[in-house]
N, C-alpha and C positions, 0 to 999 in steps of 0.2 A: 543404622536400620532402615528397614525393609521397606522398598515401595508403599508408597500408597496408590490406591486404586486408582484410574484418570477420570471415576468420576467424583472423588472427594480433592482433587488436588488446586489449589487457585492458579491465580496470574498472580510472579512480582506486581508491584503500583509500580509506575514506570514513571509519567509526566498524565497532565491531565487529557491527555486526545487519546495517549492510548489505552486509560485506565475505562474511561466512556466506550471506550469501540470494542473490547475485547473483555466479553466475560466465562468463563468458562461453564460448559453444557450449554451458552445462549448463540443465538445468528444475529450480528446486525448485517445492515445494508448502507452500503456507499454508491459513489457515483467515483467514472471518471470523467475526467475535462478532457478534451472542450464537451461540454453539454450541449454539443449537435450532433446531429445527422448529415454526414457527407461520403457517401456513397460512388462519386462523380471521378474522385484521382483523392490523392496522399495529403490535397493540404484543405483545415477545414478555415474559414470564414475569421470564425472569433470575435463572430458579430455577436453582441447577449451577455458574453462570456460571464459577466461583475451581474448584473442582474441573474439567473439562472444559480450562481453559484450559492448567492441570496434568498433566491424561493428557494433552494435544494434545503439549504440553513431550517427559512423556519418551518418547510415543508417535515420538518424531522430527519433526514439521512443525514448518519452518522460521520460521514467523513466522505472528505472530497480529491481522490487522487490524480497526481499529475505523475506524466511519464518524464524521462531525460530521455531525446532523441538530441544528442547535439547536431544531426548531420540528414537532409531530408535523403536516405538513399535510396535510388531506382525500384530495388530489390524489396527491402523491408513494405512497400506501399504505402508510407502512416508514417506524416506527417509529428505525431501527437498536438499538441497543446500550443506548440510554433515556438513556445516564452521559452525562458531560460529557467527553470524550474524553482531558484532560488529568485532568484527578479519578484516572479509570478506570486511566491510565496510570500514573500514579504509584503510584495501588495492585498492580496484576501486578510492577514494578515490582520491588517491597520481596517479593513474593512467588513469583517465580519466578528464575531461576538460567541459560538459557540463550538461550530461544526468542525473536527480534528482535518489539518491538513494533512493529506502524503504525501510521497515518491513511491513509485511503480512501475522501476525503480531507477535507483542512482547508475550509474555506470564508475564505480569506482577508480578502475587504470585508467581513466581517461579523466581525473581531474586529481590534485594534488590534496590531502589528504590534510592541510591547515586551513588549505583554502574551504576545502566542506563543511573542516571543524567547525569554522566559527562562520561559515550562511548557517551551517545547521546551527548552534548556541545563540545566531541572534534569532533567522524567522522562529525561533523555542519560546527565544522570552516575549517577541513584539509581539505573539500572541498566546501568549499566556500558559503557555503549556503546551498544547496543543500537535506539536510536531510530531508523524512518522515518520520514521528512515527507512522506506527500501530501500537495496542494496544490490545491488548487480556484479557480475564479470563485466560481460557483456557481451549480446550473441551477433553481428555485425561486424565482421572482420574489416571491411572499406574504412569504418573510424579511423581505424588503428592506425594508417598510415598518414593520413589529413593529419598528425595530433604529433606523428614523430613518434609510434608507443609500442612494443611487439605484442601482436596476440598469441602468439604463444605464451609467453611467462602466465599472461593475465590473471591465471587463479593466483597462483604464486607473491603479487602486487596488489592481489585483497585483500589476500591474507595483510600483508604489510601494515596495506592500509585501511583497517580495518583493525590492528590493533595503533597504527598512529590514531587517531580517531577517540580510539575508548580514551587514551594515555593523558592526551588531552584534556577530557573534561577532568583529571585530577590537577588539582596547586601544585605550577610549577613543576613539573616533571623531569626526570633525570633519564635518558635509554637513545639510546637508537638503531635506526635502521635503516632501507633502503632509501627509504624521502627524507631520511635526514637526523640532528641530531637535535638533545637541549640538555643544557648542564644543572638543569634544575632553577636556575639563577632571572629566567627572565620564563611570562605565565601567558598562555594565550587564550585571551578576553573578548564574548562572553562566555561565561560557563553558562551550560543546558541549567534550567530553568528548576529543573530537578533533581538538578546533581550529571543527569543521563541523558544520551538519546534515547530513543529505543529501537534500535534498530536490525530490521525482520529479511532475512538470507531468502535470495527469487531463489526456485529450482535446482540446481545446486552449487551456482556459482564457479566450477571449475574443485568442491569444495567434496570432504569426506561425507556424507551424511551426518556420521555421527562428530567432523568438528561440526557444523553447520546448527547440528540441535544444540550443540555446548553451547560454543557459544554466541547464538546471535537471539534472538529478543524471540524470533517468531519465524515461521515459515506463507513464502506468498510461491503459488502455485498457480500451476491452468487448469483449463478444466479434464477434467477424465468419465465415464462413468462410472458409477456408484458404487463400484462393485472394489473398481479401480481406487478411486479415490479412498475412497475407506480403509485400503489395504498400504496406501501411500499416505495418509495419517497418519497409522502405525504404528508402522514402523521407524519414519521421524519421529513420531513423540517416545518410540521406546531407545534411542540414544538420545534424548537429557538425561543428566545425572540425577537417578532416582530418589540420593541422600538430601536433597535442598526440598524433599516435599510439596514439589512447584511443577506445571509442567508450561507449557509455552503454546498460546495462541498461531491458529493456519487460520489465513486466506487465501483466496481465489478472486480473480475477476470471468464476468458470466458476459457476453454481447448477449444484447439480445431484440429482438423487435416486439413490441407489446401489443397486439393487434386488439381489435375493438370488443369483437366477441367475447367473453369469456369463456368460452368454453372451445375456445380455437386448438383443435391438435398442435403438438410441437411439430416441427419443417426444420431441420438442420442448419445452421450460418457458423459461417467464424463463428469457432471456440464460443463456440450459444448455438440457443436456438429462436424461432419465429415461432409468438403461441399465443396461447391467449390468460391470464390473471392466472387460472383455476391452475394452471401446470402448471407454473413456477412457482405459484405457491408451495405446494410440493415438491418440487424441486428444492424450493430453498430448501423445507422444512427435513427435505431426507437429507441436504446433509449438516444441516446441525443437528441430527439421531444420530452422522457417520464423525460429529467430533470439528466440523467446521466454526471455527468466530467470524464471519465476518466474509461477505460478496463486495461488490465492487464494481459496481454494472457498469455498461459500456453500449450506448446510444448511438454509434454510428451507424448502428443500422436500420436505427429507427424509422422508419417509414410516415408518423403518426407525428405529431406538432410536439415539440420537445415539453413548452410549458405544460400543453397538458396532460403530458405521459408523466410529468413530474407528482402534478396533481395526483391523476389518477394511483400512480403506483403506492402517491402519502395517504392515501383515501380508504387501500381498499388491501392494499397490503403491508408499509405498517408496523402499523396497530397489531401484528401476528408475530413483527421482529425490532420489536422499539427497543433504538439504543438509551442505554443508561442515563440517565440524569435531565433525558429530554421530550420534549411533550409536543405528542403525534396531534396536529392542528389537522382542521374541520375541511374537504376539498373549495368549502366558501368562500377562506378568505383568499 
């Protein structure tokens, strides 16, 4: 069967969260936790974290993304949302109803895949199928000695961990790799709600582009200029097996500092920009045009009140990029 034109392909339906966040030829908007501004140090306050996630859900954002930052490494300069991602995901699963719950991204070589498989399936069940699991090989060498793990072979262990997690979604699997062996007589429970956890590879994760495009359920990448990002998206999707008739989504993060003046021109900040809503909207539209399906906004450097920024984005931006099945609420709520 010849490869289909990209515009005619669809995405596989995996679970509720994945299906609502990722739509072919469309872009949706999510948020990176913590939903607060913290510029004076690497550790956020984690104040109002639940209220803000609930506000984001009510406002119509498609997903909230948690990062896996085991240690506060000084050279990295960011402790993330502080909480263990699976503990936090379990809490949010019981406190939200619609918003997809994502991890961007879990460092596979630093965890045993049996624990990852069980924790991920548990969250997915508790959240009614809303988990999206970003996965990575890790880029902070300081963390590996603390866990007595080898940094140099993390790419090999990433692949074995990925395979282990996939196999554990089967009923009583029998297989063996570096992480252990099962004989087909016992089972790991629970299973993912829809039979599979969507796993999106972050960057290269020490793999070839072909491996990532073939085995993962999507790509998580960082911002680039539009031409370079278009080339990166095209190159990655070229590695997706054409005979299936399916494509796979691409998402990226973006730090923003949203100014109150709508026409304010852009100024560069770390992995993003400071601008008015007009430039932000145009930039996101350009990403949609090159095939990016989701952008996770990070408000760490945002100078305005976070609640006001969320409502501003909900009123002036989300109607242009609605998530599937999400109602966009008026700012006055």
